[in-house]
Structure formats: structure tokens, C-alpha cells
TORKOL-4160 file (C-alpha; in steps of 0.2 Angstrom, whole numbers, padded with zeros to 4 digits, m for minus):
170
<pt num="1" X="0000" Y="0000" Z="0000"/>
<pt num="2" X="0007" Y="0017" Z="m0005"/>
<pt num="3" X="0006" Y="0030" Z="0009"/>
<pt num="4" X="0001" Y="0046" Z="0000"/>
<pt num="5" X="m0003" Y="0057" Z="0016"/>
<pt num="6" X="0015" Y="0061" Z="0018"/>
<pt num="7" X="0018" Y="0066" Z="0000"/>
<pt num="8" X="0002" Y="0075" Z="m0005"/>
<pt num="9" X="0000" Y="0093" Z="0002"/>
<pt num="10" X="m0016" Y="0101" Z="0007"/>
<pt num="11" X="m0029" Y="0105" Z="m0006"/>
<pt num="12" X="m0025" Y="0118" Z="m0019"/>
<pt num="13" X="m0034" Y="0134" Z="m0015"/>
<pt num="14" X="m0048" Y="0139" Z="m0027"/>
<pt num="15" X="m0040" Y="0155" Z="m0034"/>
<pt num="16" X="m0024" Y="0145" Z="m0038"/>
<pt num="17" X="m0034" Y="0131" Z="m0046"/>
<pt num="18" X="m0042" Y="0144" Z="m0057"/>
<pt num="19" X="m0025" Y="0151" Z="m0063"/>
<pt num="20" X="m0019" Y="0133" Z="m0066"/>
<pt num="21" X="m0034" Y="0129" Z="m0076"/>
<pt num="22" X="m0033" Y="0145" Z="m0086"/>
<pt num="23" X="m0015" Y="0141" Z="m0090"/>
<pt num="24" X="m0020" Y="0123" Z="m0095"/>
<pt num="25" X="m0009" Y="0115" Z="m0081"/>
<pt num="26" X="m0016" Y="0099" Z="m0074"/>
<pt num="27" X="m0016" Y="0096" Z="m0055"/>
<pt num="28" X="m0004" Y="0082" Z="m0055"/>
<pt num="29" X="0004" Y="0075" Z="m0040"/>
<pt num="30" X="0020" Y="0084" Z="m0044"/>
<pt num="31" X="0010" Y="0101" Z="m0046"/>
<pt num="32" X="0002" Y="0098" Z="m0030"/>
<pt num="33" X="0018" Y="0093" Z="m0021"/>
<pt num="34" X="0027" Y="0109" Z="m0027"/>
<pt num="35" X="0013" Y="0120" Z="m0023"/>
<pt num="36" X="0013" Y="0112" Z="m0005"/>
<pt num="37" X="0031" Y="0118" Z="m0003"/>
<pt num="38" X="0025" Y="0136" Z="m0005"/>
<pt num="39" X="0008" Y="0134" Z="0004"/>
<pt num="40" X="0017" Y="0127" Z="0019"/>
<pt num="41" X="0028" Y="0143" Z="0020"/>
<pt num="42" X="0019" Y="0157" Z="0012"/>
<pt num="43" X="0033" Y="0170" Z="0016"/>
<pt num="44" X="0047" Y="0159" Z="0010"/>
<pt num="45" X="0056" Y="0159" Z="m0006"/>
<pt num="46" X="0066" Y="0144" Z="m0012"/>
<pt num="47" X="0078" Y="0139" Z="m0026"/>
<pt num="48" X="0076" Y="0125" Z="m0038"/>
<pt num="49" X="0089" Y="0115" Z="m0029"/>
<pt num="50" X="0080" Y="0118" Z="m0012"/>
<pt num="51" X="0063" Y="0112" Z="m0020"/>
<pt num="52" X="0071" Y="0097" Z="m0027"/>
<pt num="53" X="0079" Y="0093" Z="m0009"/>
<pt num="54" X="0062" Y="0095" Z="m0001"/>
<pt num="55" X="0053" Y="0085" Z="m0013"/>
<pt num="56" X="0066" Y="0071" Z="m0012"/>
<pt num="57" X="0065" Y="0071" Z="0007"/>
<pt num="58" X="0046" Y="0068" Z="0005"/>
<pt num="59" X="0049" Y="0053" Z="m0005"/>
<pt num="60" X="0045" Y="0061" Z="m0022"/>
<pt num="61" X="0057" Y="0058" Z="m0036"/>
<pt num="62" X="0054" Y="0072" Z="m0049"/>
<pt num="63" X="0066" Y="0074" Z="m0063"/>
<pt num="64" X="0076" Y="0091" Z="m0061"/>
<pt num="65" X="0072" Y="0097" Z="m0079"/>
<pt num="66" X="0053" Y="0093" Z="m0076"/>
<pt num="67" X="0054" Y="0103" Z="m0059"/>
<pt num="68" X="0063" Y="0118" Z="m0068"/>
<pt num="69" X="0049" Y="0118" Z="m0081"/>
<pt num="70" X="0035" Y="0116" Z="m0068"/>
<pt num="71" X="0042" Y="0131" Z="m0058"/>
<pt num="72" X="0043" Y="0141" Z="m0073"/>
<pt num="73" X="0025" Y="0137" Z="m0079"/>
<pt num="74" X="0019" Y="0141" Z="m0061"/>
<pt num="75" X="0027" Y="0158" Z="m0062"/>
<pt num="76" X="0021" Y="0161" Z="m0080"/>
<pt num="77" X="0003" Y="0158" Z="m0075"/>
<pt num="78" X="0004" Y="0169" Z="m0059"/>
<pt num="79" X="0004" Y="0156" Z="m0045"/>
<pt num="80" X="0022" Y="0159" Z="m0041"/>
<pt num="81" X="0034" Y="0173" Z="m0044"/>
<pt num="82" X="0052" Y="0171" Z="m0049"/>
<pt num="83" X="0066" Y="0183" Z="m0044"/>
<pt num="84" X="0084" Y="0183" Z="m0045"/>
<pt num="85" X="0095" Y="0179" Z="m0031"/>
<pt num="86" X="0111" Y="0189" Z="m0036"/>
<pt num="87" X="0122" Y="0183" Z="m0022"/>
<pt num="88" X="0119" Y="0164" Z="m0026"/>
<pt num="89" X="0117" Y="0168" Z="m0045"/>
<pt num="90" X="0101" Y="0158" Z="m0046"/>
<pt num="91" X="0082" Y="0160" Z="m0046"/>
<pt num="92" X="0071" Y="0160" Z="m0031"/>
<pt num="93" X="0053" Y="0156" Z="m0032"/>
<pt num="94" X="0039" Y="0162" Z="m0020"/>
<pt num="95" X="0020" Y="0163" Z="m0020"/>
<pt num="96" X="0014" Y="0177" Z="m0030"/>
<pt num="97" X="0003" Y="0191" Z="m0024"/>
<pt num="98" X="m0016" Y="0189" Z="m0027"/>
<pt num="99" X="m0021" Y="0198" Z="m0043"/>
<pt num="100" X="m0034" Y="0208" Z="m0034"/>
<pt num="101" X="m0021" Y="0215" Z="m0022"/>
<pt num="102" X="m0013" Y="0226" Z="m0036"/>
<pt num="103" X="0004" Y="0232" Z="m0032"/>
<pt num="104" X="0010" Y="0227" Z="m0015"/>
<pt num="105" X="0028" Y="0230" Z="m0011"/>
<pt num="106" X="0038" Y="0217" Z="m0003"/>
<pt num="107" X="0053" Y="0216" Z="0008"/>
<pt num="108" X="0065" Y="0202" Z="0006"/>
<pt num="109" X="0078" Y="0197" Z="0019"/>
<pt num="110" X="0094" Y="0193" Z="0011"/>
<pt num="111" X="0099" Y="0182" Z="0025"/>
<pt num="112" X="0084" Y="0170" Z="0027"/>
<pt num="113" X="0075" Y="0174" Z="0011"/>
<pt num="114" X="0058" Y="0177" Z="0019"/>
<pt num="115" X="0047" Y="0189" Z="0011"/>
<pt num="116" X="0036" Y="0201" Z="0020"/>
<pt num="117" X="0021" Y="0210" Z="0010"/>
<pt num="118" X="0021" Y="0228" Z="0014"/>
<pt num="119" X="0002" Y="0230" Z="0014"/>
<pt num="120" X="0002" Y="0247" Z="0022"/>
<pt num="121" X="0010" Y="0254" Z="0006"/>
<pt num="122" X="0004" Y="0272" Z="0003"/>
<pt num="123" X="m0008" Y="0277" Z="m0011"/>
<pt num="124" X="0006" Y="0286" Z="m0020"/>
<pt num="125" X="0016" Y="0270" Z="m0021"/>
<pt num="126" X="0001" Y="0261" Z="m0029"/>
<pt num="127" X="m0002" Y="0276" Z="m0041"/>
<pt num="128" X="0016" Y="0274" Z="m0048"/>
<pt num="129" X="0011" Y="0256" Z="m0054"/>
<pt num="130" X="m0005" Y="0263" Z="m0062"/>
<pt num="131" X="0005" Y="0277" Z="m0071"/>
<pt num="132" X="0018" Y="0264" Z="m0077"/>
<pt num="133" X="0004" Y="0253" Z="m0085"/>
<pt num="134" X="m0004" Y="0269" Z="m0092"/>
<pt num="135" X="0013" Y="0274" Z="m0100"/>
<pt num="136" X="0015" Y="0256" Z="m0107"/>
<pt num="137" X="m0002" Y="0256" Z="m0115"/>
<pt num="138" X="0001" Y="0273" Z="m0123"/>
<pt num="139" X="0016" Y="0265" Z="m0131"/>
<pt num="140" X="0006" Y="0250" Z="m0137"/>
<pt num="141" X="0012" Y="0238" Z="m0124"/>
<pt num="142" X="0002" Y="0228" Z="m0112"/>
<pt num="143" X="0009" Y="0226" Z="m0094"/>
<pt num="144" X="0005" Y="0211" Z="m0084"/>
<pt num="145" X="0012" Y="0215" Z="m0067"/>
<pt num="146" X="0023" Y="0227" Z="m0057"/>
<pt num="147" X="0035" Y="0219" Z="m0045"/>
<pt num="148" X="0042" Y="0230" Z="m0032"/>
<pt num="149" X="0054" Y="0223" Z="m0019"/>
<pt num="150" X="0065" Y="0230" Z="m0006"/>
<pt num="151" X="0080" Y="0219" Z="m0001"/>
<pt num="152" X="0089" Y="0220" Z="0016"/>
<pt num="153" X="0090" Y="0211" Z="0033"/>
<pt num="154" X="0074" Y="0207" Z="0043"/>
<pt num="155" X="0073" Y="0211" Z="0061"/>
<pt num="156" X="0075" Y="0192" Z="0066"/>
<pt num="157" X="0091" Y="0191" Z="0056"/>
<pt num="158" X="0099" Y="0208" Z="0063"/>
<pt num="159" X="0112" Y="0203" Z="0076"/>
<pt num="160" X="0109" Y="0209" Z="0094"/>
<pt num="161" X="0121" Y="0222" Z="0101"/>
<pt num="162" X="0129" Y="0219" Z="0118"/>
<pt num="163" X="0116" Y="0231" Z="0125"/>
<pt num="164" X="0102" Y="0221" Z="0119"/>
<pt num="165" X="0097" Y="0233" Z="0104"/>
<pt num="166" X="0098" Y="0227" Z="0087"/>
<pt num="167" X="0111" Y="0234" Z="0075"/>
<pt num="168" X="0110" Y="0234" Z="0056"/>
<pt num="169" X="0123" Y="0224" Z="0047"/>
<pt num="170" X="0137" Y="0235" Z="0039"/>
């Protein structure tokens, strides 16, 4: 008997299912398992190699090229977002913002790679994205999304000073 409980993630949320269907992606075991990695840690971002390791640890043997293609397809359909990790010279993947959220800036910690959505962004920040889409449209282009991310070190990764206060890394 095959034990699937340890391999299969929780159900795919309805809004993700719609994006998958619109892109023509089937909800295979591999797709559900990969999505499960991200749903289990919504603020996290992982590399292809980290995804491969996690899946292997769960007993799933997914070909590395198949995994690359699946991650790219999930990013192309708007379920995941892909961003460069310049320090490691690789791509990192994380859950994409919900389409109805519009432009929500994100902060990414360079140490732990967690992402924090800055939902308190001001209206002028959001207006910049609208202006960019309007400019693109006037040039005959069709923008799909604006990604705004700020990189630094999160409060949890900033080392504590001897007096107990946190000091930014130099």
C-alpha cells in the first residue's frame, strides 16, 4: 500500500486552481507537491535545488528538468513569482501576490530569504504602478504586473548588540 498522506499537500486553494486551469496546467501529484512547498511557508522563497531537496525528502522523485519547467510554468501563470538571487546567482521562487491585491511592495531578507508583504504601502506608491501601466499602454504595450521589492535584513536576522538593541549589518 502506498502512503500518500506524507507526499500530498493540502488542497490547492480555489484561486490557484483557477489560474492553473486558465494556463492549461493539470493538477498532477508533482504540481500539488510543489505548490505544497510554498503553501506550507507562504513567506518563504526557495531555489530549484531547495525544492528538489524538499521533494526528495518527502519521497517524491521528480526529474530536475521537469521541476525547472514546472516552476517556470507556475510563475508564468501567476501562481508563483520568480526573482533573481544575485548573491547565489540563481532564481528564487515564492507565492505570487493575489491579482486583486494590485501592487503590494515586498521586503525580502537577504539572510533568510523570507518575504514580507508591505500591505500598508501608501496610495502614491500604488499610483506609480498605475502610471507605469498607463505609459506602457500609450506605447502600445500591455503590462501584466509590477514587482516592487526591497532587499535588506529582517529584524529576526539583525544581530543583537551587547546592550540588547539590534544593530543593522554593515
